[in-house]
C-alpha positions in Angstrom: -18.6 19.5 -8.8 -14.9 18.0 -9.5 -14.7 16.2 -13.0 -13.3 13.0 -11.5 -12.4 11.4 -14.8 -9.8 14.6 -15.4 -6.1 13.8 -14.3 -5.3 16.1 -11.4 -3.1 19.1 -13.4 -0.5 19.0 -10.3 0.0 15.5 -11.0 2.3 16.2 -14.0 4.8 17.9 -11.7 5.9 14.7 -10.6 5.6 12.3 -13.5 8.8 11.2 -14.9 10.0 8.3 -17.4 13.0 6.7 -15.8 14.1 5.1 -19.0 14.0 8.4 -21.1 14.8 10.5 -18.0 12.0 12.8 -19.3 8.8 14.4 -18.0 5.7 12.5 -18.8 2.5 14.5 -19.9 -1.1 13.6 -18.8 -3.2 12.0 -21.4 -0.1 10.9 -23.8 -1.0 7.9 -25.8 2.6 7.2 -26.9 4.7 4.1 -26.0 8.0 4.8 -24.3 11.5 3.6 -25.8 10.9 0.0 -24.3 7.6 -0.4 -25.8 5.6 0.4 -22.6 2.4 2.7 -22.6 3.5 5.9 -20.9 0.1 6.9 -20.0 -2.8 5.5 -20.5 -6.2 7.3 -19.1 -9.0 5.2 -17.8 -11.9 7.4 -16.2 -9.2 9.8 -14.5 -6.5 7.0 -13.4 -3.3 6.9 -15.4 -2.3 3.4 -16.1 1.4 2.7 -16.7 1.0 -1.0 -17.2 -0.6 -3.6 -19.5 -2.2 -5.8 -16.9 -2.0 -6.6 -13.2 0.7 -9.4 -12.9 1.1 -11.0 -9.4 -1.5 -8.8 -7.7 -4.9 -9.8 -9.6 -5.8 -11.2 -6.3 -5.9 -7.5 -4.5 -7.9 -6.1 -7.6 -10.7 -8.4 -7.0 -10.3 -8.1 -3.3 -10.7 -4.2 -3.2 -13.5 -3.8 -6.0 -15.5 -6.7 -3.8 -14.5 -4.7 -0.5 -14.6 -1.3 -2.2 -15.9 0.6 0.9 -15.2 -2.1 3.8 -12.4 -0.2 5.3 -13.2 3.1 4.8 -13.8 5.3 8.1 -17.1 6.7 8.7 -16.3 9.2 11.2 -20.2 10.6 11.5 -20.7 7.2 13.0 -17.5 7.2 15.2 -15.6 4.7 12.9 -12.0 5.8 13.0 -10.3 2.3 12.7 -8.3 3.5 9.6 -7.3 6.7 10.7 -5.9 5.1 14.2 -4.2 2.4 12.1 -2.5 4.9 9.9 -1.1 7.5 12.8 -0.3 4.1 15.0 1.8 2.4 12.0 3.3 5.6 10.7 4.0 7.2 13.7 3.4 10.7 12.3 0.4 13.2 13.6 -2.4 14.9 11.6 -0.8 18.3 11.5 2.1 16.4 9.5 0.2 16.5 6.3 -1.5 19.7 5.8 -0.1 21.2 2.6 2.6 18.3 2.0 2.9 16.4 -1.4 2.5 12.4 -0.4 3.0 9.0 -1.9 0.8 6.0 -1.0 2.3 3.1 -2.5 -0.3 0.3 -2.6 -3.0 2.2 -2.1 -5.5 -0.4 -2.4 -9.2 1.2 -2.6 -7.9 4.2 -1.0 -8.3 3.4 2.6 -5.0 5.2 3.8 -5.1 7.9 1.0 -8.9 8.7 2.5 -7.1 9.5 5.8 -4.0 11.3 4.4 -6.2 13.7 2.1 -8.5 14.5 5.0 -5.6 16.1 7.0 -4.9 18.4 4.2 -2.2 16.6 1.8 -2.2 16.2 -1.9 -1.7 12.5 -1.9 -0.8 10.5 -5.2 -2.1 6.9 -4.5 -0.4 4.2 -6.7 -1.2 0.4 -7.2 -0.3 -2.4 -9.5 -3.9 -3.7 -9.6 -7.3 -2.8 -10.6 -7.9 -1.4 -7.1 -7.2 1.4 -8.5 -10.7 1.6 -9.9 -12.2 1.4 -6.6 -9.8 4.3 -5.2 -10.8 6.1 -8.1 -14.6 5.7 -7.7 -14.1 6.5 -3.8 -11.8 9.4 -4.0 -11.5 10.7 -7.6 -13.7 13.7 -6.7 -11.1 15.0 -4.1 -8.9 17.9 -6.0 -5.9 16.4 -3.9 -6.1 12.9 -4.7 -4.6 11.5 -7.9 -4.7 7.7 -8.6 -1.9 5.6 -10.7 -2.1 2.4 -11.9 1.7 1.6 -11.7 4.5 -1.2 -10.9 6.5 -0.3 -7.9 9.6 -1.5 -9.5 9.3 1.1 -12.1 7.5 3.9 -10.7 6.8 7.0 -13.0 7.7 9.6 -10.5 10.2 12.2 -10.2 13.1 11.8 -7.5 13.1 14.3 -4.7 9.3 15.1 -5.2 7.6 13.6 -1.8 7.5 15.1 1.4 6.1 12.0 2.7 6.1 8.4 1.4 4.0 5.3 3.2 3.4 1.7 2.4 1.5 0.1 4.8 0.8 -3.7 4.0 2.0 -3.7 0.6 5.8 -4.5 0.0 5.8 -8.0 1.5 3.5 -8.6 -1.1 6.0 -8.2 -4.1 8.5 -10.8 -5.5 11.2 -9.1 -3.5 10.3 -6.9 -0.4 13.5 -5.4 -0.1 14.0 -4.2 -4.0 10.8 -2.6 -3.6 11.6 -0.5 -0.5 15.0 0.3 -2.3 13.4 2.2 -4.9 11.2 4.6 -2.7 13.8 6.8 -0.9 15.1 8.6 -3.6 11.5 9.8 -4.2 11.5 11.8 -1.3 12.8 15.3 -0.6 15.5 16.3 1.4 14.0 16.1 4.9 11.3 13.8 3.9 10.0 11.1 5.8 9.2 7.6 4.8 7.2 4.7 7.1 6.5 1.2 6.2 4.6 -1.7 7.6 5.3 -5.4 6.9 4.3 -8.5 8.3 6.3 -9.7 11.2 9.0 -12.5 11.0 10.0 -12.4 14.6 9.9 -15.5 16.4 7.0 -14.8 18.1 5.1 -14.7 15.1 6.6 -17.8 13.6 3.9 -20.4 15.3 1.0 -18.1 14.8 2.0 -18.4 10.9 3.1 -21.8 10.4 0.3 -23.4 9.2 -1.4 -20.8 7.6 1.9 -20.9 5.3 1.2 -24.5 4.4 -2.5 -23.6 3.6 -1.2 -20.4 1.8 0.7 -23.4 -0.7 -3.1 -24.4 -2.0 -5.2 -20.9 -1.2 -2.8 -18.7 -3.3 -3.2 -20.8 -6.5 -7.2 -21.3 -5.9 -9.1 -19.4 -8.3 -10.7 -16.2 -6.5 -14.3 -16.8 -6.3 -14.4 -20.2 -4.6 -11.5 -18.9 -2.5 -13.9 -15.9 -1.5 -16.7 -18.5 -0.7 -14.3 -20.4 1.6 -13.6 -17.4 3.5 -17.1 -16.8 3.8 -17.8 -19.9 5.2 -14.9 -19.7 7.9 -16.2 -16.2 9.1 -18.0 -17.6 11.9 -14.9 -19.4 13.2 -13.3 -15.8 13.3 -16.4 -15.0 15.6 -15.7 -17.9 17.7 -11.8 -16.8 18.1 -13.0 -13.2 19.4 -15.5 -14.6 21.7 -13.1 -16.7 23.2 -9.8 -14.6 22.5 -8.2 -17.1 20.4 -7.9 -20.1 23.1 -9.5 -22.6 20.8 -8.1 -23.5 17.4 -6.8 -20.9 16.0 -3.3 -21.9 15.8 -4.8 -24.9 13.3 -6.8 -22.5 11.3 -5.8 -18.8 11.4 -8.8 -16.6 10.2 -9.8 -12.9 10.9 -11.2 -12.4 14.5 -12.0 -8.7 13.3 -15.3 -7.4 15.4 -17.1 -6.6 12.1 -18.5 -9.5 9.9 -17.6 -8.1 6.3 -13.9 -7.2 7.5 -13.3 -10.8 8.8 -14.3 -12.1 5.3 -12.0 -9.5 3.9 -8.7 -10.1 6.2 -9.5 -13.8 5.5 -9.2 -13.7 2.0 -6.4 -11.0 2.0 -4.3 -13.4 4.2 -4.8 -16.7 2.1 -4.8 -15.2 -1.6 -1.8 -13.3 -2.3 1.0 -15.2 -4.4 3.8 -13.6 -2.0 3.7 -13.2 1.4 7.1 -12.5 3.2 7.7 -11.9 6.5 10.5 -9.8 8.0 12.0 -9.0 11.3 12.8 -5.5 13.3 16.1 -5.5 12.8 16.4 -6.5 9.1 14.2 -3.7 7.8 15.9 -1.0 10.2 19.1 -2.0 8.0 17.5 -1.2 4.9 16.8 2.2 5.8 20.4 2.6 7.3 21.7 1.4 3.6 19.4 3.8 2.0 21.1 6.8 4.1 18.0 7.4 6.1 18.3 8.9 9.8 16.0 9.2 12.6 15.0 5.6 12.6 12.7 4.5 14.6 10.3 1.4 15.6 6.3 2.0 15.9 4.5 0.2 18.3 3.0 -2.3 15.6 5.5 -5.0 14.3 7.3 -4.3 12.0 6.5 -0.7 11.5 9.6 1.1 10.6 9.8 5.2 9.8 12.8 7.3 9.1 14.1 10.6 7.4 15.9 11.4 4.8 18.7 14.0 6.0 18.7 17.6 4.8 21.8 17.1 2.8 21.5 13.9 0.8 24.1 11.3 1.4 26.6 10.2 -1.1 24.5 6.9 -1.4 21.4 8.1 -1.6 22.7 10.8 -4.3 24.4 8.4 -6.3 21.2 6.4 -6.8 19.1 9.4 -8.2 
């Protein structure tokens, strides 16, 4: 059996310190020029941060609900696989033999899917959710979990065939800035897909009251907030039965078919410090500004994908 605590040798090929412009080596305990730890190994997870910063709620969330969203294909449960393919617009055959970056991997929900398609996956997250991801996927030879900040990723430019970030970048202090650092990590011809919360006019009423509640809930301690979400869970069941006709705009909570998933989704909505919403045209503009091509909307708002040209544009080359 593979030693889950041993960092994957192939990960060294893409580790890079942007500050010193030097490769990083697995197992290094030295401090970088700016005083940060280069690589701290914790049970197979390489950590490049000293704390979870603004993402501590996700560390709690994904260690509480560490397997809730993992597919159980032998039981006919494939929601994460279907969600992943819908929001990226990619197909299972796109992954075999590819090097893939999962930005905001959480407990490994989509890294599980991508690696099952035959890709080598680097899953990155700022929070201690990486511990759950490592427990779930660490024994796979084609998955490496890294704790790092999306604004300072320790990864070499032009390394990845595919990059995706599903439901993550809008939880950073600056969604656009978080996105802007990703296209340069693509190989020429590589593809990127992101899904962000919708700021389209049709969704503004749906979010209006929850945005007000979040002024309080995003500041709450996580344990009492989780208890509050558990107490609201039956309301989500009512919403599901009534198809949202009763009270939903007054107190939005998850109406997922599964009880544990309803609690998880409600906590996920009300706990983050940051929760930005974006429009299709805005996100497509980011893709164009990054020099990406074949930009397309996927069916679920707001999901956008694009491709780096085979010959890098002058804009993209100058940012490497």
